[in-house]
C-alpha positions, 0 to 999 in steps of 0.5 A: 849301852843296852844291847839285845842279842837275838838267836834261836837257842841259848844257855842253859837250854842249849850248849852249842858254839854260837850260844857260848860265843854270845855268852862270852860277848855278854859277860866280857861286854859288861867291862866295856859298859854294855848291858846285855839281854839275850832273846831266844826260844825254849820249851817254856817262856821265862825271863831270868838272870844268866851270869851278869846279863838277862835271858828272855826265853820265848816258848818254842811252838814248832821246828821245821827243817832245823829252824825253830819257830815261835809266834809269841817271839814277835811280841816279845821281840818288839818289846825288847827291841824298844828298850835296846840301843843296838839289836845284835842278830845271830844268823842264819836263823830265818825267824831272826830275819822276820823279827827284824822286818816285823819290829826291828827296822827302826833300830840300829842293827848288827848281824854276826854271820856264823855260817853259810847254810850247807846241809838244808839246800832246799830250805836255803833256796827259799830262805836266800831271798829273805836273808839277802833282803835282811843283810842288805838293810842292817848297819853292819855284818860281822864275819868271824874270820878273814877266811869266811869273809873272803869265801862266803858266797853270801857275804860276797854280796855285802863286802862293803858293810862286812867287818871281821871280828874274831871269836874270843873266849875267857879264862879257863875253868879251874878244876880239882887236882883229884879230877885230873888224877882220876882221868889220868888213871883211866886214860893215861896221858899223851892221847889225841883229844876231840871235844865237841858237839857230835854233829854231821859236819864234825868229821867223826867218821873220818876220825874213827878211820884215822884212829884205826890207821894210826893205832894211837890213843884217841879220846872223844868227848861230846854228845849229839847225832853222831854219838851212836856211831862212835859208841858202836865203833870197834876201835880198841885204841879209842875211848868215848866219854860222852858229854863232859863238864867244863872241868873235865874238859879242861883236865882232859886238855891238860892230859892230852898230847894234842887236839884233833878237830876233823870237821870237814864241811863249811858248817864249821865256820870257826871252831870254838873248841880249837880256841879252847885247845889253843888256850890250853897250849895244845898243838892242833890238827884240823882240816882246811875248809876255807873257814876260821879253823885254819885262822885259829890253827895255822898250819906248821905254826900252831899245828897241822892242817889236812885235806877234809874227809881224808882219814889217811892224811889225818892219821899221818898228821897224828903220827907225825905229832906223836913222833915229834913231842918237842915240835908238838909242845912248841906248837902248843906254846905258839897256839897259846900265844896266838890265843892271847894276842887275837882270841881273848873274850875281852878283845872280842868284846872291845871290838864289838863295843867299838862297832856299836859306837860307830853304828850309833854315831852314823845313826845320830842325826846330823844336827846332834852335837 
């Protein structure tokens, strides 16, 4: 089966959460008999192998209100879609909707709905009719957690064709023991760790204040628009590492006492970083924002959930875990078990393969055997 994924950016040009999820789908899907191509925008046009699948990179012409645009994408998409059994769109991205209406209406279509639009409200006013028309015509819509399927006002219009397939990730990246020892000498152990893209919805301002209030060691790793605020913060118990490699991230997870994830807006639809922490058997702290964050991290079972944008509550949760190491370790073990049962990449890939098969069966003409 040939599947074409369509998203605005992809690895290695962009390392965001959606790109990493598509990567996991593509690599794990191979074992399910899925041959994957990913069409995305990039500074320059090219086609090249990436992992065991293929990336088609179309030249980006412009960016408007966080939306990547490309005229040449229309021709490239039309050619790629003709070769695909299923076209799998990842939204919100307005150009994906336009590509569908340009040359995708006669192809079986799946949409993974990653997030409501939270920040660009003016853009959303213009985009909403196009998105509504697009979603009303595709074969299936996938929400990444039950919470998002239930709480998204956009998905509420399309519940009859919305299914839930949780995000999954594969095995951990191995690293050299010397790397762990080097980081241990620099940072110690038992600290609270945050790793992620430092975007507006990640709640890093609240984490800074919580670190001040709790006085506990905190390590922040990542890059993005909020990096400057963290770098300038005068919090003596907080260490900012900037962007780290996958190997460094895994070593940090093994050294930390717990993982803290203060995202406070619905733009954080799931939280792949939480999956990485769960896979590493670490207790977690996150915010209750009605999305997948508390589907991954179950309050009182795999960690703690606090109100969004509340540094006092965040600091109290950090203090509670730091004072109860045995409970923290038990939560970490339950987190790893939950990852193994629900959030592995092979489980996700198998669920998508079943969905692809169901859509193709529905599309099959009645006279076909």
